[in-house]
C-alpha positions as CSV (number, residue, x, y, z in Angstrom):
1,M,-58.4,28.2,-32.3
2,S,-56.7,26.1,-29.8
3,K,-56.4,22.9,-30.2
4,Q,-56.0,20.2,-27.3
5,R,-53.7,17.7,-26.3
6,I,-53.0,15.2,-23.7
7,R,-49.4,14.0,-22.8
8,I,-48.9,10.6,-21.0
9,R,-45.6,9.4,-19.6
10,L,-45.6,6.1,-18.9
11,K,-43.1,4.6,-16.1
12,A,-42.6,1.3,-15.3
13,F,-39.2,-1.2,-14.1
14,D,-41.2,-4.4,-16.2
15,H,-41.1,-3.4,-20.7
16,R,-43.7,-6.0,-20.8
17,L,-46.0,-4.1,-18.6
18,I,-45.7,-0.6,-19.6
19,D,-46.2,-1.9,-23.4
20,R,-49.4,-3.7,-22.7
21,S,-50.5,-0.6,-20.8
22,A,-49.1,1.9,-23.4
23,S,-51.5,-0.5,-26.2
24,E,-54.0,-0.4,-24.0
25,I,-54.2,3.8,-23.8
26,V,-53.8,3.7,-27.8
27,E,-56.7,1.4,-28.5
28,T,-59.1,3.1,-25.6
29,A,-58.1,6.5,-27.1
30,K,-58.9,5.6,-31.1
31,R,-61.9,3.5,-30.2
32,T,-63.3,7.1,-29.0
33,G,-61.9,9.2,-32.0
34,A,-59.1,11.0,-31.1
35,R,-55.8,10.5,-32.9
36,V,-52.7,9.3,-31.1
37,K,-49.3,9.8,-31.3
38,G,-46.9,7.2,-30.0
39,P,-46.2,5.4,-28.1
40,I,-42.1,6.7,-28.1
41,P,-40.1,5.1,-26.3
42,L,-38.3,7.3,-24.5
43,P,-34.5,6.3,-22.8
44,T,-34.2,3.5,-20.5
45,K,-32.6,4.9,-17.1
46,M,-30.0,2.1,-15.5
47,E,-28.8,2.5,-11.9
48,R,-26.7,-0.1,-10.9
49,F,-25.8,-0.5,-7.5
50,T,-22.4,-2.5,-6.2
51,V,-22.1,-4.4,-1.9
52,L,-19.8,-6.1,-0.6
53,I,-20.1,-10.1,0.1
54,S,-18.5,-10.6,2.7
55,P,-19.2,-8.4,6.1
56,H,-15.5,-8.2,7.1
57,V,-12.7,-8.3,5.0
58,N,-12.3,-9.3,1.1
59,K,-12.8,-6.2,-0.8
60,D,-12.6,-8.0,-4.3
61,A,-15.8,-9.9,-3.8
62,R,-18.8,-7.9,-4.7
63,D,-22.2,-8.2,-6.1
64,Q,-23.6,-5.8,-9.4
65,Y,-27.3,-5.2,-8.9
66,E,-29.1,-3.0,-11.9
67,I,-33.3,-1.3,-11.4
68,R,-34.4,-0.3,-15.1
69,T,-36.8,2.4,-15.5
70,H,-38.7,2.4,-19.3
71,K,-40.6,5.6,-20.4
72,R,-43.0,6.1,-23.0
73,L,-44.3,9.2,-23.8
74,M,-47.7,9.5,-25.8
75,D,-49.6,12.5,-27.0
76,I,-53.8,12.7,-27.7
77,M,-54.5,14.9,-29.9
78,D,-57.7,16.7,-30.1
79,P,-59.6,14.6,-27.1
80,T,-63.3,14.5,-26.6
81,D,-65.3,13.7,-23.8
82,K,-65.8,11.0,-24.3
83,T,-62.3,9.8,-24.7
84,V,-61.3,11.2,-21.2
85,D,-63.8,9.4,-19.5
86,A,-62.6,6.3,-21.1
87,L,-59.2,7.1,-20.2
88,M,-60.4,7.6,-16.5
89,K,-62.4,4.3,-16.5
90,L,-59.4,2.6,-17.7
91,D,-57.5,-0.2,-15.4
92,L,-54.1,0.0,-16.1
93,A,-51.2,-2.7,-14.1
94,A,-50.1,-1.8,-10.8
95,G,-46.8,-1.7,-11.0
96,V,-46.9,1.2,-14.5
97,D,-46.7,5.1,-12.5
98,V,-48.6,7.3,-15.1
99,Q,-48.2,11.0,-15.4
100,I,-51.0,12.9,-17.6
101,K,-50.3,17.0,-18.6
102,L,-53.3,18.7,-20.0
103,N,-51.8,21.1,-22.5
């Protein structure tokens, strides 16, 4: 007998948005009777960009910018049809990227 699992990966630039979305998913899954593992925080990807301030000379004058991509992983064990329907109807924040895999 194989057990089904839904794996959900969340990505966002704002950690507050991703935590709020993760808690909504966990609450919805538990309310429909599924077991949830997570949210598990994955390593934050930091991209740094260095640009010259001056358009002509003065190489020492620079600005640095960074983009942090926060990630979370959740597993929903033994989902029911009710769980899948509730997750499909769930409205998450606009800045959160969701990847869903069914195993």
